[in-house]
PQR file of N, CA, C, O and H, with PARSE charges and radii, in Angstrom:
ATOM      1  N   MET A   1      90.314 111.848 110.586 -0.4000 1.5000
ATOM      2  CA  MET A   1      90.116 111.543 109.180 -0.0000 2.0000
ATOM      3  C   MET A   1      91.407 111.836 108.418  0.5500 1.7000
ATOM      4  O   MET A   1      92.059 112.855 108.645 -0.5500 1.4000
ATOM      5  N   ILE A   2      91.752 110.957 107.541 -0.4000 1.5000
ATOM      6  CA  ILE A   2      92.895 111.147 106.651 -0.0000 2.0000
ATOM      7  C   ILE A   2      92.371 111.880 105.424  0.5500 1.7000
ATOM      8  O   ILE A   2      91.408 111.434 104.801 -0.5500 1.4000
ATOM      9  H   ILE A   2      91.222 110.130 107.356  0.4000 1.0000
ATOM     10  N   THR A   3      93.002 113.010 105.069 -0.4000 1.5000
ATOM     11  CA  THR A   3      92.563 113.768 103.902 -0.0000 2.0000
ATOM     12  C   THR A   3      93.736 114.007 102.966  0.5500 1.7000
ATOM     13  O   THR A   3      94.881 114.133 103.400 -0.5500 1.4000
ATOM     14  H   THR A   3      93.785 113.372 105.576  0.4000 1.0000
ATOM     15  N   GLY A   4      93.434 114.067 101.680 -0.4000 1.5000
ATOM     16  CA  GLY A   4      94.484 114.291 100.704 -0.0000 2.0000
ATOM     17  C   GLY A   4      93.941 114.806  99.395  0.5500 1.7000
ATOM     18  O   GLY A   4      92.730 114.833  99.172 -0.5500 1.4000
ATOM     19  H   GLY A   4      92.504 113.965 101.327  0.4000 1.0000
ATOM     20  N   GLN A   5      94.851 115.213  98.531 -0.4000 1.5000
ATOM     21  CA  GLN A   5      94.514 115.698  97.203 -0.0000 2.0000
ATOM     22  C   GLN A   5      95.333 114.929  96.177  0.5500 1.7000
ATOM     23  O   GLN A   5      96.497 114.600  96.406 -0.5500 1.4000
ATOM     24  H   GLN A   5      95.834 115.191  98.713  0.4000 1.0000
ATOM     25  N   ILE A   6      94.707 114.652  95.055 -0.4000 1.5000
ATOM     26  CA  ILE A   6      95.396 113.961  93.971 -0.0000 2.0000
ATOM     27  C   ILE A   6      95.410 114.882  92.755  0.5500 1.7000
ATOM     28  O   ILE A   6      94.362 115.343  92.302 -0.5500 1.4000
ATOM     29  H   ILE A   6      93.762 114.918  94.869  0.4000 1.0000
ATOM     30  N   VAL A   7      96.602 115.144  92.235 -0.4000 1.5000
ATOM     31  CA  VAL A   7      96.770 115.914  90.999 -0.0000 2.0000
ATOM     32  C   VAL A   7      97.554 115.025  90.048  0.5500 1.7000
ATOM     33  O   VAL A   7      98.732 114.746  90.269 -0.5500 1.4000
ATOM     34  H   VAL A   7      97.453 114.770  92.604  0.4000 1.0000
ATOM     35  N   ARG A   8      96.887 114.583  88.988 -0.4000 1.5000
ATOM     36  CA  ARG A   8      97.431 113.597  88.054 -0.0000 2.0000
ATOM     37  C   ARG A   8      97.845 112.345  88.818  0.5500 1.7000
ATOM     38  O   ARG A   8      96.966 111.659  89.340 -0.5500 1.4000
ATOM     39  H   ARG A   8      95.930 114.810  88.808  0.4000 1.0000
ATOM     40  N   GLN A   9      99.103 112.010  88.912 -0.4000 1.5000
ATOM     41  CA  GLN A   9      99.552 110.806  89.616 -0.0000 2.0000
ATOM     42  C   GLN A   9     100.207 111.124  90.966  0.5500 1.7000
ATOM     43  O   GLN A   9     100.858 110.262  91.557 -0.5500 1.4000
ATOM     44  H   GLN A   9      99.817 112.567  88.488  0.4000 1.0000
ATOM     45  N   HIS A  10     100.040 112.340  91.445 -0.4000 1.5000
ATOM     46  CA  HIS A  10     100.697 112.764  92.692 -0.0000 2.0000
ATOM     47  C   HIS A  10      99.676 112.878  93.825  0.5500 1.7000
ATOM     48  O   HIS A  10      98.663 113.562  93.682 -0.5500 1.4000
ATOM     49  H   HIS A  10      99.512 113.040  90.965  0.4000 1.0000
ATOM     50  N   LEU A  11      99.939 112.220  94.933 -0.4000 1.5000
ATOM     51  CA  LEU A  11      99.097 112.279  96.123 -0.0000 2.0000
ATOM     52  C   LEU A  11      99.766 113.166  97.159  0.5500 1.7000
ATOM     53  O   LEU A  11     100.928 112.956  97.505 -0.5500 1.4000
ATOM     54  H   LEU A  11     100.762 111.664  95.049  0.4000 1.0000
ATOM     55  N   LYS A  12      99.036 114.155  97.653 -0.4000 1.5000
ATOM     56  CA  LYS A  12      99.521 115.011  98.736 -0.0000 2.0000
ATOM     57  C   LYS A  12      98.580 114.823  99.919  0.5500 1.7000
ATOM     58  O   LYS A  12      97.392 115.130  99.828 -0.5500 1.4000
ATOM     59  H   LYS A  12      98.091 114.326  97.372  0.4000 1.0000
ATOM     60  N   LEU A  13      99.116 114.318 101.032 -0.4000 1.5000
ATOM     61  CA  LEU A  13      98.302 114.137 102.224 -0.0000 2.0000
ATOM     62  C   LEU A  13      98.253 115.446 102.994  0.5500 1.7000
ATOM     63  O   LEU A  13      99.284 116.062 103.262 -0.5500 1.4000
ATOM     64  H   LEU A  13     100.082 114.069 101.105  0.4000 1.0000
ATOM     65  N   ASN A  14      97.037 115.864 103.348 -0.4000 1.5000
ATOM     66  CA  ASN A  14      96.845 117.102 104.104 -0.0000 2.0000
ATOM     67  C   ASN A  14      96.835 116.827 105.601  0.5500 1.7000
ATOM     68  O   ASN A  14      97.385 117.603 106.382 -0.5500 1.4000
ATOM     69  H   ASN A  14      96.200 115.364 103.130  0.4000 1.0000
ATOM     70  N   ASP A  15      96.218 115.737 105.996 -0.4000 1.5000
ATOM     71  CA  ASP A  15      96.074 115.416 107.417 -0.0000 2.0000
ATOM     72  C   ASP A  15      96.113 113.903 107.553  0.5500 1.7000
ATOM     73  O   ASP A  15      95.366 113.197 106.875 -0.5500 1.4000
ATOM     74  H   ASP A  15      95.771 115.107 105.361  0.4000 1.0000
ATOM     75  N   THR A  16      96.971 113.407 108.417 -0.4000 1.5000
ATOM     76  CA  THR A  16      97.112 111.952 108.551 -0.0000 2.0000
ATOM     77  C   THR A  16      96.958 111.488 109.988  0.5500 1.7000
ATOM     78  O   THR A  16      97.519 110.461 110.369 -0.5500 1.4000
ATOM     79  H   THR A  16      97.578 113.981 108.967  0.4000 1.0000
ATOM     80  N   HIS A  17      96.211 112.224 110.787 -0.4000 1.5000
ATOM     81  CA  HIS A  17      96.033 111.831 112.182 -0.0000 2.0000
ATOM     82  C   HIS A  17      95.124 110.610 112.303  0.5500 1.7000
ATOM     83  O   HIS A  17      94.041 110.569 111.720 -0.5500 1.4000
ATOM     84  H   HIS A  17      95.755 113.059 110.478  0.4000 1.0000
ATOM     85  N   VAL A  18      95.576 109.631 113.058 -0.4000 1.5000
ATOM     86  CA  VAL A  18      94.793 108.431 113.342 -0.0000 2.0000
ATOM     87  C   VAL A  18      94.824 108.225 114.850  0.5500 1.7000
ATOM     88  O   VAL A  18      95.883 108.292 115.473 -0.5500 1.4000
ATOM     89  H   VAL A  18      96.456 109.665 113.531  0.4000 1.0000
ATOM     90  N   VAL A  19      93.663 107.975 115.425 -0.4000 1.5000
ATOM     91  CA  VAL A  19      93.562 107.808 116.875 -0.0000 2.0000
ATOM     92  C   VAL A  19      94.067 106.432 117.282  0.5500 1.7000
ATOM     93  O   VAL A  19      93.769 105.438 116.620 -0.5500 1.4000
ATOM     94  H   VAL A  19      92.802 107.920 114.918  0.4000 1.0000
ATOM     95  N   ALA A  20      94.826 106.372 118.362 -0.4000 1.5000
ATOM     96  CA  ALA A  20      95.335 105.095 118.877 -0.0000 2.0000
ATOM     97  C   ALA A  20      94.171 104.178 119.229  0.5500 1.7000
ATOM     98  O   ALA A  20      93.118 104.636 119.671 -0.5500 1.4000
ATOM     99  H   ALA A  20      95.068 107.180 118.900  0.4000 1.0000
ATOM    100  N   ASP A  21      94.372 102.890 119.030 -0.4000 1.5000
ATOM    101  CA  ASP A  21      93.377 101.846 119.324 -0.0000 2.0000
ATOM    102  C   ASP A  21      92.137 101.919 118.444  0.5500 1.7000
ATOM    103  O   ASP A  21      91.093 101.378 118.807 -0.5500 1.4000
ATOM    104  H   ASP A  21      95.228 102.518 118.671  0.4000 1.0000
ATOM    105  N   THR A  22      92.234 102.577 117.299 -0.4000 1.5000
ATOM    106  CA  THR A  22      91.133 102.572 116.347 -0.0000 2.0000
ATOM    107  C   THR A  22      91.099 101.189 115.704  0.5500 1.7000
ATOM    108  O   THR A  22      92.060 100.782 115.051 -0.5500 1.4000
ATOM    109  H   THR A  22      93.082 103.016 117.004  0.4000 1.0000
ATOM    110  N   ILE A  23      90.016 100.482 115.883 -0.4000 1.5000
ATOM    111  CA  ILE A  23      89.918  99.111 115.373 -0.0000 2.0000
ATOM    112  C   ILE A  23      88.854  99.054 114.286  0.5500 1.7000
ATOM    113  O   ILE A  23      87.701  99.418 114.515 -0.5500 1.4000
ATOM    114  H   ILE A  23      89.235 100.813 116.413  0.4000 1.0000
ATOM    115  N   ASP A  24      89.244  98.598 113.107 -0.4000 1.5000
ATOM    116  CA  ASP A  24      88.339  98.416 111.968 -0.0000 2.0000
ATOM    117  C   ASP A  24      87.581  99.684 111.601  0.5500 1.7000
ATOM    118  O   ASP A  24      86.448  99.600 111.129 -0.5500 1.4000
ATOM    119  H   ASP A  24      90.181  98.302 112.920  0.4000 1.0000
ATOM    120  N   TYR A  25      88.173 100.851 111.804 -0.4000 1.5000
ATOM    121  CA  TYR A  25      87.476 102.082 111.447 -0.0000 2.0000
ATOM    122  C   TYR A  25      88.480 103.182 111.123  0.5500 1.7000
ATOM    123  O   TYR A  25      89.163 103.689 112.014 -0.5500 1.4000
ATOM    124  H   TYR A  25      89.094 100.919 112.187  0.4000 1.0000
ATOM    125  N   LEU A  26      88.565 103.541 109.876 -0.4000 1.5000
ATOM    126  CA  LEU A  26      89.355 104.685 109.425 -0.0000 2.0000
ATOM    127  C   LEU A  26      88.530 105.423 108.386  0.5500 1.7000
ATOM    128  O   LEU A  26      87.858 104.800 107.564 -0.5500 1.4000
ATOM    129  H   LEU A  26      88.011 103.129 109.153  0.4000 1.0000
ATOM    130  N   GLU A  27      88.579 106.735 108.418 -0.4000 1.5000
ATOM    131  CA  GLU A  27      87.911 107.547 107.408 -0.0000 2.0000
ATOM    132  C   GLU A  27      88.955 108.238 106.562  0.5500 1.7000
ATOM    133  O   GLU A  27      89.979 108.700 107.066 -0.5500 1.4000
ATOM    134  H   GLU A  27      89.126 107.241 109.086  0.4000 1.0000
ATOM    135  N   ALA A  28      88.685 108.304 105.269 -0.4000 1.5000
ATOM    136  CA  ALA A  28      89.600 108.991 104.363 -0.0000 2.0000
ATOM    137  C   ALA A  28      88.781 109.762 103.340  0.5500 1.7000
ATOM    138  O   ALA A  28      87.727 109.308 102.894 -0.5500 1.4000
ATOM    139  H   ALA A  28      87.853 107.928 104.860  0.4000 1.0000
ATOM    140  N   LYS A  29      89.280 110.930 102.980 -0.4000 1.5000
ATOM    141  CA  LYS A  29      88.637 111.747 101.955 -0.0000 2.0000
ATOM    142  C   LYS A  29      89.727 112.262 101.030  0.5500 1.7000
ATOM    143  O   LYS A  29      90.690 112.881 101.483 -0.5500 1.4000
ATOM    144  H   LYS A  29      90.135 111.300 103.343  0.4000 1.0000
ATOM    145  N   PHE A  30      89.577 112.006  99.733 -0.4000 1.5000
ATOM    146  CA  PHE A  30      90.553 112.446  98.753 -0.0000 2.0000
ATOM    147  C   PHE A  30      89.854 113.297  97.699  0.5500 1.7000
ATOM    148  O   PHE A  30      88.783 112.937  97.210 -0.5500 1.4000
ATOM    149  H   PHE A  30      88.795 111.503  99.365  0.4000 1.0000
ATOM    150  N   ILE A  31      90.456 114.405  97.359 -0.4000 1.5000
ATOM    151  CA  ILE A  31      89.915 115.301  96.343 -0.0000 2.0000
ATOM    152  C   ILE A  31      90.772 115.145  95.091  0.5500 1.7000
ATOM    153  O   ILE A  31      91.988 115.334  95.132 -0.5500 1.4000
ATOM    154  H   ILE A  31      91.326 114.697  97.756  0.4000 1.0000
ATOM    155  N   PHE A  32      90.125 114.797  93.978 -0.4000 1.5000
ATOM    156  CA  PHE A  32      90.817 114.606  92.709 -0.0000 2.0000
ATOM    157  C   PHE A  32      90.766 115.921  91.935  0.5500 1.7000
ATOM    158  O   PHE A  32      89.706 116.329  91.462 -0.5500 1.4000
ATOM    159  H   PHE A  32      89.137 114.643  93.945  0.4000 1.0000
ATOM    160  N   ARG A  33      91.924 116.584  91.810 -0.4000 1.5000
ATOM    161  CA  ARG A  33      92.006 117.929  91.234 -0.0000 2.0000
ATOM    162  C   ARG A  33      92.108 117.942  89.711  0.5500 1.7000
ATOM    163  O   ARG A  33      91.984 119.004  89.101 -0.5500 1.4000
ATOM    164  H   ARG A  33      92.785 116.253  92.195  0.4000 1.0000
ATOM    165  N   THR A  34      92.327 116.800  89.090 -0.4000 1.5000
ATOM    166  CA  THR A  34      92.394 116.731  87.628 -0.0000 2.0000
ATOM    167  C   THR A  34      91.438 115.647  87.157  0.5500 1.7000
ATOM    168  O   THR A  34      91.015 114.800  87.944 -0.5500 1.4000
ATOM    169  H   THR A  34      92.428 115.937  89.585  0.4000 1.0000
ATOM    170  N   ASP A  35      91.100 115.673  85.881 -0.4000 1.5000
ATOM    171  CA  ASP A  35      90.114 114.716  85.362 -0.0000 2.0000
ATOM    172  C   ASP A  35      90.725 113.376  84.951  0.5500 1.7000
ATOM    173  O   ASP A  35      90.034 112.540  84.369 -0.5500 1.4000
ATOM    174  H   ASP A  35      91.444 116.361  85.241  0.4000 1.0000
ATOM    175  N   ASP A  36      92.000 113.160  85.243 -0.4000 1.5000
ATOM    176  CA  ASP A  36      92.671 111.904  84.892 -0.0000 2.0000
ATOM    177  C   ASP A  36      91.948 110.682  85.461  0.5500 1.7000
ATOM    178  O   ASP A  36      91.999 109.599  84.878 -0.5500 1.4000
ATOM    179  H   ASP A  36      92.562 113.839  85.716  0.4000 1.0000
ATOM    180  N   TRP A  37      91.285 110.856  86.583 -0.4000 1.5000
ATOM    181  CA  TRP A  37      90.676 109.740  87.314 -0.0000 2.0000
ATOM    182  C   TRP A  37      89.182 109.593  87.047  0.5500 1.7000
ATOM    183  O   TRP A  37      88.560 108.672  87.576 -0.5500 1.4000
ATOM    184  H   TRP A  37      91.243 111.736  87.057  0.4000 1.0000
ATOM    185  N   ASP A  38      88.592 110.471  86.245 -0.4000 1.5000
ATOM    186  CA  ASP A  38      87.155 110.406  85.966 -0.0000 2.0000
ATOM    187  C   ASP A  38      86.778 109.055  85.364  0.5500 1.7000
ATOM    188  O   ASP A  38      87.442 108.567  84.449 -0.5500 1.4000
ATOM    189  H   ASP A  38      89.098 111.219  85.815  0.4000 1.0000
ATOM    190  N   GLY A  39      85.718 108.461  85.878 -0.4000 1.5000
ATOM    191  CA  GLY A  39      85.213 107.200  85.357 -0.0000 2.0000
ATOM    192  C   GLY A  39      85.979 105.971  85.806  0.5500 1.7000
ATOM    193  O   GLY A  39      85.605 104.859  85.432 -0.5500 1.4000
ATOM    194  H   GLY A  39      85.179 108.857  86.621  0.4000 1.0000
ATOM    195  N   LEU A  40      87.029 106.121  86.587 -0.4000 1.5000
ATOM    196  CA  LEU A  40      87.828 104.987  87.046 -0.0000 2.0000
ATOM    197  C   LEU A  40      87.420 104.567  88.455  0.5500 1.7000
ATOM    198  O   LEU A  40      87.024 105.404  89.266 -0.5500 1.4000
ATOM    199  H   LEU A  40      87.333 107.024  86.891  0.4000 1.0000
ATOM    200  N   GLY A  41      87.517 103.278  88.742 -0.4000 1.5000
ATOM    201  CA  GLY A  41      87.291 102.795  90.093 -0.0000 2.0000
ATOM    202  C   GLY A  41      88.461 103.200  90.985  0.5500 1.7000
ATOM    203  O   GLY A  41      89.617 103.175  90.561 -0.5500 1.4000
ATOM    204  H   GLY A  41      87.839 102.598  88.083  0.4000 1.0000
ATOM    205  N   LYS A  42      88.149 103.569  92.209 -0.4000 1.5000
ATOM    206  CA  LYS A  42      89.188 103.996  93.147 -0.0000 2.0000
ATOM    207  C   LYS A  42      89.024 103.225  94.450  0.5500 1.7000
ATOM    208  O   LYS A  42      87.900 102.980  94.889 -0.5500 1.4000
ATOM    209  H   LYS A  42      87.210 103.589  92.553  0.4000 1.0000
ATOM    210  N   TRP A  43      90.129 102.845  95.067 -0.4000 1.5000
ATOM    211  CA  TRP A  43      90.077 102.193  96.377 -0.0000 2.0000
ATOM    212  C   TRP A  43      91.299 102.615  97.175  0.5500 1.7000
ATOM    213  O   TRP A  43      92.294 103.070  96.610 -0.5500 1.4000
ATOM    214  H   TRP A  43      91.041 103.044  94.711  0.4000 1.0000
ATOM    215  N   VAL A  44      91.219 102.464  98.472 -0.4000 1.5000
ATOM    216  CA  VAL A  44      92.304 102.868  99.361 -0.0000 2.0000
ATOM    217  C   VAL A  44      92.817 101.633 100.086  0.5500 1.7000
ATOM    218  O   VAL A  44      92.043 100.783 100.526 -0.5500 1.4000
ATOM    219  H   VAL A  44      90.411 102.095  98.931  0.4000 1.0000
ATOM    220  N   HIS A  45      94.118 101.553 100.198 -0.4000 1.5000
ATOM    221  CA  HIS A  45      94.773 100.419 100.867 -0.0000 2.0000
ATOM    222  C   HIS A  45      95.594 100.985 102.024  0.5500 1.7000
ATOM    223  O   HIS A  45      96.494 101.795 101.805 -0.5500 1.4000
ATOM    224  H   HIS A  45      94.746 102.243  99.840  0.4000 1.0000
ATOM    225  N   PHE A  46      95.292 100.567 103.248 -0.4000 1.5000
ATOM    226  CA  PHE A  46      96.024 101.022 104.427 -0.0000 2.0000
ATOM    227  C   PHE A  46      96.885  99.881 104.943  0.5500 1.7000
ATOM    228  O   PHE A  46      96.454  98.728 104.956 -0.5500 1.4000
ATOM    229  H   PHE A  46      94.560  99.910 103.427  0.4000 1.0000
ATOM    230  N   ALA A  47      98.095 100.198 105.367 -0.4000 1.5000
ATOM    231  CA  ALA A  47      98.974  99.207 105.998 -0.0000 2.0000
ATOM    232  C   ALA A  47      99.490  99.780 107.300  0.5500 1.7000
ATOM    233  O   ALA A  47     100.039 100.882 107.327 -0.5500 1.4000
ATOM    234  H   ALA A  47      98.445 101.134 105.357  0.4000 1.0000
ATOM    235  N   GLY A  48      99.315  99.033 108.383 -0.4000 1.5000
ATOM    236  CA  GLY A  48      99.806  99.460 109.677 -0.0000 2.0000
ATOM    237  C   GLY A  48     101.299  99.200 109.823  0.5500 1.7000
ATOM    238  O   GLY A  48     101.898  98.485 109.020 -0.5500 1.4000
ATOM    239  H   GLY A  48      98.869  98.138 108.362  0.4000 1.0000
ATOM    240  N   SER A  49     101.884  99.784 110.846 -0.4000 1.5000
ATOM    241  CA  SER A  49     103.323  99.611 111.062 -0.0000 2.0000
ATOM    242  C   SER A  49     103.676  98.168 111.393  0.5500 1.7000
ATOM    243  O   SER A  49     104.831  97.764 111.254 -0.5500 1.4000
ATOM    244  H   SER A  49     101.398 100.365 111.498  0.4000 1.0000
ATOM    245  N   ASP A  50     102.685  97.384 111.831 -0.4000 1.5000
ATOM    246  CA  ASP A  50     102.947  95.977 112.147 -0.0000 2.0000
ATOM    247  C   ASP A  50     102.648  95.058 110.961  0.5500 1.7000
ATOM    248  O   ASP A  50     102.707  93.834 111.083 -0.5500 1.4000
ATOM    249  H   ASP A  50     101.747  97.713 111.943  0.4000 1.0000
ATOM    250  N   GLY A  51     102.322  95.670 109.794 -0.4000 1.5000
ATOM    251  CA  GLY A  51     102.090  94.877 108.596 -0.0000 2.0000
ATOM    252  C   GLY A  51     100.635  94.529 108.343  0.5500 1.7000
ATOM    253  O   GLY A  51     100.314  93.961 107.300 -0.5500 1.4000
ATOM    254  H   GLY A  51     102.274  96.664 109.694  0.4000 1.0000
ATOM    255  N   THR A  52      99.745  94.858 109.277 -0.4000 1.5000
ATOM    256  CA  THR A  52      98.327  94.588 109.044 -0.0000 2.0000
ATOM    257  C   THR A  52      97.820  95.467 107.923  0.5500 1.7000
ATOM    258  O   THR A  52      98.283  96.596 107.758 -0.5500 1.4000
ATOM    259  H   THR A  52     100.006  95.320 110.125  0.4000 1.0000
ATOM    260  N   MET A  53      96.862  94.956 107.139 -0.4000 1.5000
ATOM    261  CA  MET A  53      96.361  95.688 105.986 -0.0000 2.0000
ATOM    262  C   MET A  53      94.852  95.749 106.011  0.5500 1.7000
ATOM    263  O   MET A  53      94.182  94.837 106.497 -0.5500 1.4000
ATOM    264  H   MET A  53      96.487  94.039 107.273  0.4000 1.0000
ATOM    265  N   MET A  54      94.315  96.860 105.468 -0.4000 1.5000
ATOM    266  CA  MET A  54      92.875  97.034 105.309 -0.0000 2.0000
ATOM    267  C   MET A  54      92.632  97.680 103.956  0.5500 1.7000
ATOM    268  O   MET A  54      93.486  98.401 103.440 -0.5500 1.4000
ATOM    269  H   MET A  54      94.859  97.601 105.073  0.4000 1.0000
ATOM    270  N   GLU A  55      91.456  97.419 103.381 -0.4000 1.5000
ATOM    271  CA  GLU A  55      91.055  98.091 102.133 -0.0000 2.0000
ATOM    272  C   GLU A  55      89.728  98.756 102.347  0.5500 1.7000
ATOM    273  O   GLU A  55      89.197  99.383 101.430 -0.5500 1.4000
ATOM    274  H   GLU A  55      90.762  96.833 103.800  0.4000 1.0000
TER
END
């Protein structure tokens, strides 16, 4: 699982381990430490080293 914390506009990744050959499955958990993001829609965009993208 990819985990991180967001404080205002700064993202700090805590753990970024991804298993090789993981296909169409990634888990991410982000903790928002300030109220800047309250009420806003949030989404995650992943890009692989080969340019493939997932949302």
